[in-house]
Every structure is written in structure tokens, then in C-alpha cells.
C-alpha positions in Angstrom: -26.3 1.3 10.7 -23.6 -0.9 12.1 -21.3 -2.3 9.4 -18.0 -4.0 9.2 -15.1 -4.2 6.8 -12.6 -7.1 6.7 -9.3 -6.6 4.8 -7.6 -9.9 4.0 -4.0 -9.1 3.2 -0.7 -11.0 2.7 0.3 -10.6 6.3 -2.7 -9.6 8.3 -6.5 -9.9 8.5 -8.1 -6.7 9.7 -11.6 -6.2 11.1 -13.1 -2.8 11.4 -16.6 -2.4 12.8 -18.2 1.1 12.6 -21.5 2.9 13.2 -22.3 5.1 10.3 -24.7 8.0 10.5 -25.2 11.1 8.4 -21.9 10.4 6.5 -19.9 10.1 9.7 -17.9 7.0 10.7 -17.6 6.1 14.4 -15.3 3.1 15.2 -16.7 0.4 17.4 -13.9 -2.2 17.0 -10.6 -2.2 15.1 -8.7 -5.5 15.3 -5.6 -6.9 13.6 -4.6 -10.6 13.5 -1.7 -12.2 11.7 -2.6 -15.0 9.3 0.6 -14.6 7.1 -1.5 -15.8 4.2 1.3 -15.0 1.9 3.7 -17.5 3.6 6.0 -18.9 0.9 3.8 -17.4 -1.9 6.7 -15.5 -3.6 8.6 -18.8 -4.2 5.7 -21.2 -4.8 2.9 -19.1 -6.3 0.5 -20.9 -4.0 -1.1 -20.4 -0.6 0.5 -22.7 2.0 -1.9 -25.1 3.8 -0.8 -23.8 7.2 -1.4 -20.2 6.2 -4.9 -21.1 4.9 -5.7 -22.9 8.2 -4.4 -19.9 10.4 -6.4 -17.4 8.3 -9.6 -19.5 8.4 -9.3 -19.7 12.2 -9.2 -15.8 12.2 -12.2 -15.7 10.0 -14.1 -17.9 12.6 -13.0 -15.5 15.3 -14.2 -12.5 13.3 -17.6 -14.1 12.5 -18.1 -14.6 16.3 -17.3 -10.9 16.9 -19.6 -9.8 14.2 -22.5 -11.8 15.7 -21.7 -10.4 19.2 -21.8 -6.8 17.9 -24.9 -7.2 15.8 -23.3 -6.2 12.6 -25.8 -6.0 9.7 -23.6 -5.6 6.7 -20.1 -7.0 6.1 -17.8 -6.1 3.3 -14.8 -8.3 2.7 -11.9 -7.6 0.4 -8.7 -9.5 -0.5 -5.5 -8.0 -1.8 -2.2 -9.2 -3.2 -2.0 -12.7 -1.9 -5.4 -13.6 -3.2 -4.7 -11.7 -6.5 -1.8 -13.9 -7.4 -2.1 -17.3 -5.6 -2.9 -20.1 -8.1 -5.0 -21.8 -5.4 -6.7 -18.8 -3.9 -10.0 -20.6 -4.1 -8.8 -23.0 -1.5 -9.0 -20.1 1.0 -11.8 -18.0 -0.5 -14.5 -20.6 -0.7 -14.4 -21.7 2.9 -13.7 -18.2 4.2 -16.9 -16.9 2.4 -18.9 -19.7 4.0 -17.5 -18.9 7.5 -18.0 -15.1 7.1 -21.4 -15.3 5.4 -20.2 -12.7 2.8 -18.5 -12.7 -0.6 -14.8 -11.8 -0.8 -14.0 -9.2 -3.4 -10.4 -9.6 -4.6 -9.7 -6.0 -5.5 -7.0 -4.8 -7.9 -4.0 -2.7 -7.0 -5.5 0.5 -8.4 -8.6 0.1 -6.3 -6.5 -0.6 -3.3 -4.5 2.5 -3.9 -7.6 4.7 -4.2 -9.0 3.3 -0.9 -5.7 4.1 0.9 -5.9 7.7 -0.5 -9.5 8.0 0.7 -8.6 7.0 4.2 -5.7 9.4 4.3 -7.7 12.3 3.0 -10.4 11.7 5.6 -7.8 11.4 8.4 -5.8 14.5 7.4 -8.1 17.2 6.1 -5.4 19.7 6.7 -3.5 18.3 3.8 -6.2 19.3 1.4 -4.8 21.4 -1.4 -1.2 20.2 -0.9 0.4 17.6 -3.1 1.6 14.4 -1.3 2.3 10.7 -2.0 0.4 8.0 -0.1 2.5 4.9 0.3 0.8 1.7 1.6 3.3 -1.0 2.2 1.6 -4.4 2.6 2.9 -7.9 2.9 3.0 -8.6 -0.8 2.6 -5.3 -2.6 3.1 -1.6 -2.2 0.6 1.0 -3.4 1.7 4.5 -4.3 -0.9 7.2 -4.8 0.0 10.7 -5.9 -2.4 13.5 -5.3 -2.4 17.2 -5.9 -4.4 17.6 -2.7 -7.8 17.5 -4.3 -7.8 14.4 -6.5 -5.7 11.3 -7.3 -3.3 12.2 -10.1 -1.7 8.7 -10.4 -2.0 5.4 -8.6 0.2 2.3 -9.0 0.7 -1.1 -7.3 4.1 -2.7 -7.4 4.7 -6.3 -6.2 7.1 -5.5 -3.4 6.0 -6.0 0.2 7.4 -6.7 3.6 6.7 -10.4 3.6 7.7 -11.0 0.0 11.0 -9.2 0.2 11.9 -10.7 3.5 11.5 -14.2 2.2 13.3 -13.3 -1.1 16.4 -11.6 0.4 16.8 -11.6 4.2 17.6 -15.2 4.9 20.2 -14.7 7.6 19.6 -13.5 11.2 20.6 -10.7 11.3 20.8 -10.1 7.5 24.2 -9.9 5.9 25.4 -6.7 4.2 25.1 -8.5 0.9 21.4 -9.4 1.6 20.7 -5.8 2.6 22.2 -4.6 -0.6 20.2 -7.0 -2.7 17.0 -5.9 -0.9 17.7 -2.2 -1.6 18.6 -3.0 -5.2 15.3 -4.9 -5.7 13.3 -2.0 -4.3 15.1 0.6 -6.3 14.7 -1.4 -9.5 10.9 -1.5 -9.0 10.7 2.2 -8.2 13.0 3.4 -11.0 10.5 3.3 -13.9 7.6 4.9 -12.0 6.4 8.4 -12.7 6.3 9.9 -9.2 6.1 13.5 -7.9 9.2 15.2 -6.5 9.8 16.9 -3.3 6.4 16.0 -1.7 5.8 14.5 1.7 5.1 10.8 1.9 2.0 9.6 4.0 2.7 6.1 5.2 -0.2 3.8 5.9 -0.6 0.2 7.1 1.2 -1.9 9.6 4.8 -1.3 8.6 4.4 2.5 8.9 2.5 2.3 12.2 5.1 -0.1 13.7 7.9 2.1 12.6 6.2 5.0 14.4 5.5 2.9 17.6 9.2 1.9 17.7 10.3 5.5 17.1 8.1 6.7 19.9 9.1 3.7 22.2 5.4 3.0 23.0 4.7 0.5 25.8 1.2 0.2 24.5 0.1 0.9 21.0 -1.8 4.1 20.7 -3.3 4.9 17.2 -3.8 8.6 18.2 -0.1 9.0 19.0 1.1 7.1 16.0 -1.2 9.0 13.5 0.4 12.3 12.5 3.9 11.3 13.6 6.5 12.9 11.2 9.8 11.2 10.4 12.6 12.7 8.4 14.5 10.7 5.8 17.5 10.6 8.1 15.3 9.2 10.9 13.9 6.5 8.6 17.4 5.6 7.4 18.6 5.3 11.0 15.7 3.1 12.0 16.4 0.9 8.9 20.1 0.6 9.8 19.3 -0.4 13.4 16.7 -3.0 12.4 19.1 -4.6 9.9 21.8 -4.9 12.6 19.5 -6.7 15.1 18.5 -10.4 15.2 14.7 -11.1 15.0 14.8 -11.9 18.7 16.4 -8.6 19.7 13.9 -6.7 17.4 11.0 -8.4 19.3 12.4 -6.8 22.4 12.2 -3.2 21.1 9.7 -1.0 22.8 6.8 -0.4 20.4 7.5 -3.5 18.3 4.6 -5.6 17.2 6.3 -9.0 17.7 4.6 -10.6 14.7 6.2 -7.9 12.5 9.7 -8.2 13.9 10.9 -10.5 11.1 9.5 -8.4 8.2 9.8 -4.9 9.5 13.3 -4.3 8.1 12.1 -5.0 4.5 9.0 -2.9 5.0 11.0 0.0 6.4 13.5 -0.3 3.5 10.6 0.3 1.1 9.6 3.5 2.8 13.3 4.6 3.0 13.9 4.1 -0.7 10.6 5.7 -1.7 11.5 8.8 0.3 14.9 8.9 -1.4 13.4 8.3 -4.8 11.0 11.3 -4.6 13.1 13.5 -2.4 10.4 13.5 0.3 11.1 16.0 3.2 9.2 13.8 5.7 7.0 10.8 6.2 3.6 11.4 8.0 2.2 8.2 9.6 -1.5 7.3 9.3 -3.0 4.4 11.3 -6.0 4.2 8.9 -5.7 2.2 5.8 -8.0 0.7 3.1 -10.6 -0.7 5.6 -11.2 2.9 6.6 -11.3 4.0 3.0 -14.2 1.5 2.4 -16.0 2.6 5.6 -15.8 6.3 4.5 -16.9 5.4 1.0 -19.9 3.5 2.3 -20.8 6.3 4.8 -20.7 8.9 2.0 -23.0 6.7 -0.1 -25.5 6.3 2.7 
């Protein structure tokens, strides 16, 4: 049966259409659009009218794609921006009407488990080995520890690429003081967490994949080349230092850069860098497949 998953995040709206048969998932369409639903949310606690309008336009586009592809079942989830916005209903109600499906606003723990499920399905060779899945979103970051067979801990913390950019990186390029404040904020959120030591980090979502695309200097984004790329802590630190030195305009010109992420990539990269230092990770392994894939695999398994 042809099904779809829509993941409504703080920065992006993602549409995945798959054919599921005998527990297998075959992708038909995988699309990313930038609604920046969390614009100004950290300061105001509310969704901005412009962000709502942009994101509803994307919902209309996605509804048309679903109709074209003959999708029979649609699952829609919302994450951090819809969890915390006081006026979330101003987006949710019209979006549900457009999409013809309810929007389930999932908690951080559920989001973390779905990220783990996507990674486990993508990298079966990691089975039996401990690792830490890190999903850096626009408004929150999910960290999922596994012993290689099951989730041993999962936590969501309210630090994300959009949120921390708006909070700290106000200059272009950021000043050294702004960069220090960014790092201190991240370290402060990570310090009290019970995290494993010496395990690899598996990075999912758009920050990780854009880091990989820039590292590979891709002219055209290729999920197969990005998935499985391994970056050392030193390589991540070097990339972060480079991004912080550049203006947004110069970042947009980097090969591999998704231009809509150019302003928020330094903050997202900083989260990965500090997580790797916090746990003493030997490397980061990049995974193109995030929570939308976790839902697709879950549904395929359930039949």
C-alpha cells in the first residue's frame, strides 16, 4: 500500500511517500521544504504569522503531490515548534483541513525513538554495538543511547539550530563572544545528561546531512553518498570554525551547502561538536534518514 509521512518541524516540512510490502519500505518521493515554522518562537513563545503562512503553502503543495501519487494513508507529526507554541492551533487547524489528516504533536521521547528506529534500519551493521543517535532539529535535539539492540536512554533537550542561532548569533559573521555564548549554552544543556562514553555518534536530520554535503563538496545532494560518511571530532571542529568565520552570504556559496540552512548551520554544527566532546565520540556517522523513516518502518513492520 502506498503511504506517506509528513514531519512538521521547527525549520522544515518533510514529505516521504513509500510503497510498503511484506515489511519492506520502498521510497517513491522524499521532499524537503523550509517553512521555518519556529521563526521568532524562542523569543515570543508564539508562531509568527509569516511562518504559519509559509508552512500552510507547503501543506497545499504536499496535498497536491499526495493526490498525484495516489497515496491512500497519510501520517502527519509535529515536533518542537508545535509542542511549545502558545498559538499552535493557529497552524494545526488549517493544516489538518488542507492535508485531510490529523496532526499528532509527538513528545521528545517518541521523536527520539523514531530517530533510533530509522538509524537501526539504515545501518544494520551497527547491531550489537553501542552508539548514540543525535537528531539536531530546528528547536530541539534528541539524544538516544543504545547498546546495539535496544534503546537504553532517550532525552530531548530544547536546543536546536534555529533556536540557538536566533538566541546567540546576531552578527554576520558571529563575533567571538557570540560563539562562546553559543558553546556555553550547549554545554550547559548537555552537562547534566547521563550519556554513554567513548561511543560513536550517529547524526541524523538536515544539519548532519548538510555538514556531510559540505565536507564532500557535493555539487548535487546525494543521500547515498551522505549516508555513512564518517567525520572525526577534529573534522567537525574544523568545519565549525570555518562556518563561524564566514558571513551567511559566503556560506551560501560553499559547495554542498543547502542555502536555506546557511544561516543556522553553525549553531547546528556546534551542537554536534559539543556532543562529540561531551561523550568522547571517536567519530560521527551521518544518516540521511530521520523520524519520517522511523514511522515508515514502524508502519511497514505492523503491516
